[in-house]
Kinemage of the C-alpha trace (Angstrom):
@kinemage 1
@onewidth
@group {chain A} dominant
@subgroup {mainchain}
@vectorlist {calphas} color= white
{ca unk a 1} P 22.942 43.606 55.220
{ca unk a 2} L 21.441 47.121 55.018
{ca unk a 3} L 23.129 50.027 53.510
{ca unk a 4} L 22.178 53.445 53.111
{ca unk a 5} L 23.686 56.626 52.336
{ca unk a 6} L 23.572 60.550 51.466
{ca unk a 7} L 25.176 62.742 49.230
{ca unk a 8} L 23.724 66.824 49.581
{ca unk a 9} L 24.889 69.339 47.722
{ca unk a 10} L 25.553 72.299 50.235
{ca unk a 11} L 26.766 74.371 47.216
{ca unk a 12} L 27.589 73.448 43.817
{ca unk a 13} L 31.606 72.271 44.494
{ca unk a 14} L 30.218 71.122 48.452
{ca unk a 15} L 28.800 68.336 48.942
{ca unk a 16} L 28.614 66.052 52.448
{ca unk a 17} L 28.054 62.008 53.035
{ca unk a 18} L 26.298 60.291 55.573
{ca unk a 19} L 25.579 56.911 55.598
{ca unk a 20} L 24.799 53.750 57.830
{ca unk a 21} L 25.286 50.181 57.298
{ca unk a 22} L 23.912 47.558 59.884
{ca unk a 23} L 25.352 44.129 59.157
{ca unk a 24} L 24.597 40.678 60.787
{ca unk a 25} L 26.921 38.062 60.687
{ca unk a 26} L 26.188 34.480 62.110
{ca unk a 27} L 29.207 32.117 61.968
{ca unk a 28} L 28.971 27.899 62.424
{ca unk a 29} L 32.797 26.218 62.629
{ca unk a 30} L 33.401 22.518 63.240
{ca unk a 31} L 37.166 21.781 63.870
{ca unk a 32} L 39.057 18.696 64.156
{ca unk a 33} L 42.605 18.282 64.678
{ca unk a 34} L 45.108 14.984 64.582
{ca unk a 35} L 48.614 13.949 64.289
{ca unk a 36} L 51.745 13.500 66.624
{ca unk a 37} L 52.486 16.854 67.044
{ca unk a 38} L 48.580 18.145 68.411
{ca unk a 39} L 47.192 14.769 68.915
{ca unk a 40} L 43.675 14.621 68.769
{ca unk a 41} L 41.502 17.216 69.633
{ca unk a 42} L 38.158 18.596 68.204
{ca unk a 43} L 36.151 21.772 68.717
{ca unk a 44} L 32.462 23.464 67.457
{ca unk a 45} L 30.751 26.589 68.381
{ca unk a 46} L 28.782 30.094 67.393
{ca unk a 47} L 29.015 33.277 66.938
{ca unk a 48} L 26.547 35.644 65.935
{ca unk a 49} L 26.962 39.763 65.744
{ca unk a 50} L 25.309 42.538 64.261
{ca unk a 51} L 27.458 45.201 63.468
{ca unk a 52} L 26.908 48.408 62.735
{ca unk a 53} L 28.714 50.849 60.470
{ca unk a 54} L 28.306 54.116 60.142
{ca unk a 55} L 30.143 56.733 57.389
{ca unk a 56} L 30.379 60.368 57.065
{ca unk a 57} L 32.277 62.721 54.887
{ca unk a 58} L 32.586 66.263 52.732
{ca unk a 59} L 34.301 66.902 49.364
{ca unk a 60} L 34.875 70.257 48.421
{ca unk a 61} L 34.983 70.820 44.271
{ca unk a 62} L 37.705 73.450 43.744
{ca unk a 63} L 38.916 73.126 40.318
{ca unk a 64} L 36.389 70.797 37.835
{ca unk a 65} L 40.126 68.648 38.021
{ca unk a 66} L 40.721 68.720 41.746
{ca unk a 67} L 39.245 67.898 44.527
{ca unk a 68} L 40.038 68.060 48.489
{ca unk a 69} L 37.716 65.914 51.030
{ca unk a 70} L 37.848 64.742 54.059
{ca unk a 71} L 35.993 61.652 55.931
{ca unk a 72} L 35.260 59.597 58.723
{ca unk a 73} L 34.104 56.119 58.582
{ca unk a 74} L 34.212 52.533 60.934
{ca unk a 75} L 34.832 49.100 59.576
{ca unk a 76} L 34.191 45.236 61.136
{ca unk a 77} L 36.645 42.214 59.958
{ca unk a 78} L 33.850 38.994 61.432
{ca unk a 79} L 35.604 36.872 64.496
{ca unk a 80} L 36.523 33.364 64.084
{ca unk a 81} L 37.818 29.965 64.928
{ca unk a 82} L 40.857 28.835 66.232
{ca unk a 83} L 42.265 25.425 65.025
{ca unk a 84} L 42.506 23.041 68.442
{ca unk a 85} L 46.273 21.996 69.841
{ca unk a 86} L 47.366 19.308 71.729
{ca unk a 87} L 46.804 21.345 75.730
{ca unk a 88} L 49.658 18.951 77.282
{ca unk a 89} L 52.326 19.765 74.505
{ca unk a 90} L 51.045 23.821 74.441
{ca unk a 91} L 51.002 23.503 78.367
{ca unk a 92} L 54.192 25.351 79.449
{ca unk a 93} L 53.014 28.139 76.459
{ca unk a 94} L 49.732 28.415 77.831
{ca unk a 95} L 50.175 28.455 81.097
{ca unk a 96} L 52.819 31.789 80.827
{ca unk a 97} L 49.798 33.646 79.505
{ca unk a 98} L 47.267 32.254 82.033
{ca unk a 99} L 44.709 30.545 80.273
{ca unk a 100} L 44.823 26.199 80.113
{ca unk a 101} L 43.502 26.218 76.253
{ca unk a 102} L 43.635 27.724 73.245
{ca unk a 103} L 40.558 29.750 72.703
{ca unk a 104} L 38.251 27.942 70.275
{ca unk a 105} L 36.917 31.800 69.084
{ca unk a 106} L 37.616 34.933 68.578
{ca unk a 107} L 35.764 38.139 68.365
{ca unk a 108} L 35.584 40.710 65.956
{ca unk a 109} L 37.527 44.111 65.278
{ca unk a 110} L 36.554 47.164 64.211
{ca unk a 111} L 38.278 50.515 63.458
{ca unk a 112} L 37.488 54.246 63.184
{ca unk a 113} L 39.209 56.053 60.576
{ca unk a 114} L 39.826 59.776 59.764
{ca unk a 115} L 40.906 60.681 56.382
{ca unk a 116} L 42.025 64.090 54.934
{ca unk a 117} L 42.560 64.464 51.304
{ca unk a 118} L 43.561 65.956 47.844
{ca unk a 119} L 43.134 63.804 44.329
{ca unk a 120} L 43.011 65.120 41.161
{ca unk a 121} L 44.355 65.854 37.406
{ca unk a 122} L 46.996 68.795 36.265
{ca unk a 123} L 46.537 68.992 33.023
{ca unk a 124} L 46.360 66.131 30.496
{ca unk a 125} L 50.094 64.861 31.962
{ca unk a 126} L 49.827 64.214 35.276
{ca unk a 127} L 47.010 63.258 37.722
{ca unk a 128} L 47.522 62.578 41.283
{ca unk a 129} L 46.341 61.505 45.240
{ca unk a 130} L 47.885 62.145 48.485
{ca unk a 131} L 45.802 61.525 51.674
{ca unk a 132} L 47.027 61.533 55.964
{ca unk a 133} L 45.184 59.192 58.320
{ca unk a 134} L 44.768 58.647 61.423
{ca unk a 135} L 42.978 54.981 62.685
{ca unk a 136} L 41.567 54.031 65.650
{ca unk a 137} L 41.591 49.958 66.168
{ca unk a 138} L 39.825 48.396 68.993
{ca unk a 139} L 39.576 44.184 69.851
{ca unk a 140} L 42.433 43.644 67.908
{ca unk a 141} L 43.060 40.105 66.516
{ca unk a 142} L 46.371 39.617 66.471
{ca unk a 143} L 48.239 36.263 66.173
{ca unk a 144} L 49.741 34.574 69.419
{ca unk a 145} L 52.630 31.643 68.992
{ca unk a 146} L 53.271 29.070 71.341
{ca unk a 147} L 56.625 28.322 69.758
{ca unk a 148} L 56.407 25.053 72.705
{ca unk a 149} L 54.183 23.390 70.501
{ca unk a 150} L 54.576 25.139 66.974
{ca unk a 151} L 50.696 26.685 67.435
{ca unk a 152} L 49.236 29.831 66.201
{ca unk a 153} L 45.820 30.693 67.116
{ca unk a 154} L 44.387 34.360 66.808
{ca unk a 155} L 43.057 36.386 70.102
{ca unk a 156} L 41.432 40.409 70.633
{ca unk a 157} L 44.450 42.061 71.981
{ca unk a 158} L 43.482 46.027 73.578
{ca unk a 159} L 43.592 48.508 71.088
{ca unk a 160} L 45.927 50.747 68.589
{ca unk a 161} L 46.139 53.556 66.616
{ca unk a 162} L 47.649 53.568 62.949
{ca unk a 163} L 49.000 57.343 61.447
{ca unk a 164} L 50.403 57.955 58.191
{ca unk a 165} L 50.390 59.087 55.027
{ca unk a 166} L 50.504 58.359 51.638
{ca unk a 167} L 50.525 59.466 47.798
{ca unk a 168} L 50.289 58.294 43.949
{ca unk a 169} L 51.502 60.073 41.306
{ca unk a 170} L 51.108 59.077 37.439
{ca unk a 171} L 53.393 61.177 34.873
{ca unk a 172} L 52.695 60.557 31.079
{ca unk a 173} L 54.954 62.005 29.148
{ca unk a 174} L 54.539 61.056 25.690
{ca unk a 175} L 51.322 58.806 24.198
{ca unk a 176} L 52.142 55.389 25.839
{ca unk a 177} L 53.713 55.605 28.255
{ca unk a 178} L 53.574 56.388 31.586
{ca unk a 179} L 55.209 56.210 34.793
{ca unk a 180} L 53.688 55.885 38.745
{ca unk a 181} L 55.303 56.441 42.099
{ca unk a 182} L 53.675 55.467 45.332
{ca unk a 183} L 54.573 56.103 48.884
{ca unk a 184} L 53.142 55.599 52.547
{ca unk a 185} L 53.679 55.410 56.203
{ca unk a 186} L 52.515 53.891 59.018
{ca unk a 187} L 53.042 54.460 62.752
{ca unk a 188} L 51.314 51.817 64.426
{ca unk a 189} L 50.994 51.614 68.105
{ca unk a 190} L 49.557 49.840 70.849
{ca unk a 191} L 47.681 51.340 72.837
{ca unk a 192} L 46.925 49.616 75.983
{ca unk a 193} L 49.262 47.399 78.471
{ca unk a 194} L 47.732 43.533 78.842
{ca unk a 195} L 49.819 41.600 81.713
{ca unk a 196} L 48.901 38.453 82.373
{ca unk a 197} L 46.391 37.285 84.514
{ca unk a 198} L 46.710 36.738 88.569
{ca unk a 199} L 47.044 33.310 88.387
{ca unk a 200} L 49.634 32.785 85.863
{ca unk a 201} L 52.986 31.216 86.977
{ca unk a 202} L 55.072 33.200 84.937
{ca unk a 203} L 54.303 37.300 85.930
{ca unk a 204} L 54.684 39.906 82.748
{ca unk a 205} L 53.181 41.895 80.157
{ca unk a 206} L 51.541 40.643 77.099
{ca unk a 207} L 51.547 43.389 75.036
{ca unk a 208} L 52.944 46.734 75.925
{ca unk a 209} L 51.810 50.249 75.561
{ca unk a 210} L 53.833 52.006 72.834
{ca unk a 211} L 54.532 48.810 70.894
{ca unk a 212} L 54.823 49.542 67.188
{ca unk a 213} L 53.781 46.914 64.788
{ca unk a 214} L 53.825 46.579 60.737
{ca unk a 215} L 55.996 48.087 58.742
{ca unk a 216} L 56.008 51.591 58.137
{ca unk a 217} L 57.703 52.543 55.206
{ca unk a 218} L 56.134 50.810 51.732
{ca unk a 219} L 57.260 52.370 48.013
{ca unk a 220} L 56.187 51.141 44.292
{ca unk a 221} L 57.650 52.531 41.464
{ca unk a 222} L 56.532 51.052 38.044
{ca unk a 223} L 56.864 52.440 34.522
{ca unk a 224} L 54.727 51.527 31.463
{ca unk a 225} L 54.386 51.653 27.827
{ca unk a 226} L 52.418 50.567 24.848
{ca unk a 227} L 52.754 51.299 21.632
{ca unk a 228} L 51.170 49.952 17.689
{ca unk a 229} L 53.186 47.173 15.575
{ca unk a 230} L 52.437 47.787 12.128
{ca unk a 231} L 49.021 48.973 10.862
{ca unk a 232} L 46.908 47.003 12.100
{ca unk a 233} L 45.340 46.869 15.384
{ca unk a 234} L 48.723 44.825 16.962
{ca unk a 235} L 49.729 46.659 19.533
{ca unk a 236} L 53.101 45.258 22.100
{ca unk a 237} L 53.989 46.825 25.506
{ca unk a 238} L 56.100 46.655 28.435
{ca unk a 239} L 55.262 46.841 32.451
{ca unk a 240} L 58.196 46.746 35.319
{ca unk a 241} L 57.938 47.874 38.548
{ca unk a 242} L 59.909 47.643 42.039
{ca unk a 243} L 58.183 46.909 45.179
{ca unk a 244} L 60.153 48.157 48.955
{ca unk a 245} L 59.054 47.573 52.016
{ca unk a 246} L 60.898 48.559 55.080
{ca unk a 247} L 62.497 46.661 57.678
{ca unk a 248} L 60.917 46.473 61.174
{ca unk a 249} L 61.856 45.264 64.131
{ca unk a 250} L 59.355 44.328 67.403
{ca unk a 251} L 60.155 44.974 71.317
{ca unk a 252} L 61.672 43.222 73.648
{ca unk a 253} L 60.230 42.637 77.059
{ca unk a 254} L 57.014 40.775 76.215
{ca unk a 255} L 56.285 36.858 76.801
{ca unk a 256} L 57.200 35.044 74.372
{ca unk a 257} L 59.380 36.991 73.322
{ca unk a 258} L 61.984 35.611 70.744
{ca unk a 259} L 64.622 38.251 69.513
{ca unk a 260} L 64.989 35.697 66.667
{ca unk a 261} L 61.901 36.331 65.087
{ca unk a 262} L 61.503 39.752 65.915
{ca unk a 263} L 63.057 41.285 62.558
{ca unk a 264} L 61.781 41.295 59.419
{ca unk a 265} L 64.518 42.918 57.035
{ca unk a 266} L 64.304 45.637 53.753
{ca unk a 267} L 62.133 43.826 51.277
{ca unk a 268} L 62.865 44.707 47.286
{ca unk a 269} L 61.336 43.184 44.721
{ca unk a 270} L 60.926 43.618 40.431
{ca unk a 271} L 58.647 42.202 38.346
{ca unk a 272} L 58.293 42.731 34.794
{ca unk a 273} L 56.021 41.858 31.885
{ca unk a 274} L 56.615 42.387 27.962
{ca unk a 275} L 53.167 41.277 25.570
{ca unk a 276} L 51.113 41.723 22.476
{ca unk a 277} L 47.515 42.077 22.050
{ca unk a 278} L 46.059 41.825 19.102
{ca unk a 279} L 41.659 42.297 19.909
{ca unk a 280} L 40.153 40.019 22.592
{ca unk a 281} L 44.173 38.330 22.241
{ca unk a 282} L 46.502 38.924 24.965
{ca unk a 283} L 49.837 37.205 24.911
{ca unk a 284} L 52.762 37.976 26.954
{ca unk a 285} L 55.884 37.163 29.002
{ca unk a 286} L 56.872 37.637 33.002
{ca unk a 287} L 59.535 37.757 35.122
{ca unk a 288} L 58.938 38.047 38.629
{ca unk a 289} L 61.690 38.870 41.343
{ca unk a 290} L 63.651 39.286 38.755
{ca unk a 291} L 66.675 39.675 40.375
{ca unk a 292} L 66.509 36.711 42.674
{ca unk a 293} L 66.226 38.448 45.805
{ca unk a 294} L 66.139 36.569 49.029
{ca unk a 295} L 64.913 39.378 51.643
{ca unk a 296} L 64.272 36.992 54.677
{ca unk a 297} L 60.339 37.653 55.005
{ca unk a 298} L 59.011 36.033 58.359
{ca unk a 299} L 60.808 33.358 60.499
{ca unk a 300} L 58.820 29.932 62.099
{ca unk a 301} L 60.288 27.682 65.010
{ca unk a 302} L 59.285 23.999 64.624
{ca unk a 303} L 59.409 23.617 67.985
{ca unk a 304} L 60.831 21.109 70.053
{ca unk a 305} L 63.636 20.916 67.464
{ca unk a 306} L 66.069 23.898 67.023
{ca unk a 307} L 64.649 23.642 63.034
{ca unk a 308} L 63.926 27.334 62.177
{ca unk a 309} L 61.730 28.148 58.964
{ca unk a 310} L 63.213 30.658 57.371
{ca unk a 311} L 60.149 31.901 54.832
{ca unk a 312} L 61.323 34.191 50.956
{ca unk a 313} L 60.295 34.926 47.858
{ca unk a 314} L 59.637 33.310 45.103
{ca unk a 315} L 62.768 32.349 43.925
{ca unk a 316} L 63.425 33.970 39.890
{ca unk a 317} L 60.617 32.889 37.939
{ca unk a 318} L 60.015 32.979 34.191
{ca unk a 319} L 56.499 32.151 32.960
{ca unk a 320} L 53.626 32.786 30.085
{ca unk a 321} L 50.270 33.903 29.794
{ca unk a 322} L 48.119 33.607 27.159
{ca unk a 323} L 44.471 35.603 27.474
{ca unk a 324} L 40.980 35.874 25.443
{ca unk a 325} L 38.496 38.967 26.713
{ca unk a 326} L 35.511 37.768 25.418
């Protein structure tokens, strides 16, 4: 890749930015699968792309400690290969989608991101950052589940738009103590409707305009405290963090829709750590999933049986870490 960027000060407080990145991506793959479920299969291929991703921005310094900004930038994610599958076992689901076999590869997808925001410091005790954004997503790499043979592959499916905001604030009320709050919201909807090909035995909608996907609300709360212990450089510290993700339900009506797998629950996760630090040595005790939450993160069907795999957080986990910084 090659990248260049120019920052130009129009005034002491106002700066504009322009940049561009040119990438060359080549991907060679060879895949071989075996076993009673997928059978024996092999596939290979080659892809190459030359993405061009520009970037534009403007920032204004209201004060030395507060900045307003706006930006527009393009990004991309390289394509890749799909694992092979037993075409006979997957034939029913593949036929419903109007294809004969799992696609061997998928293309890159890209986004144009537009953002306005502010960041800065208020006195010595408060730092903050907040932004609102609009993201246009093209050639989306989305997983497709073939329930009849328990296979999942990636495919480029239409366009989507994501709009939302995020904000973070850190407060330091006294020396050594800090509180952090982060909150984000995303409204992500499909912008195109994709229907099964006319030659598919089951006609219907694969992706529907207006369908929502992605978790809408995310919240993080954290507290940290560090204090000296004794006259030397020995310090003790503590950290506790709570993470929340709101529930999400996919809309019914699409080919292959299964209401059993359409919903993820609210997710609540708490972690804590206590430690000692002296010079380059760091020793700490931690516990993850403090309240042993069992929120359901996802479900998967082991077709052709009726067994369902339910994914949750790892159970409450204790541990000790030791580190040395050179």
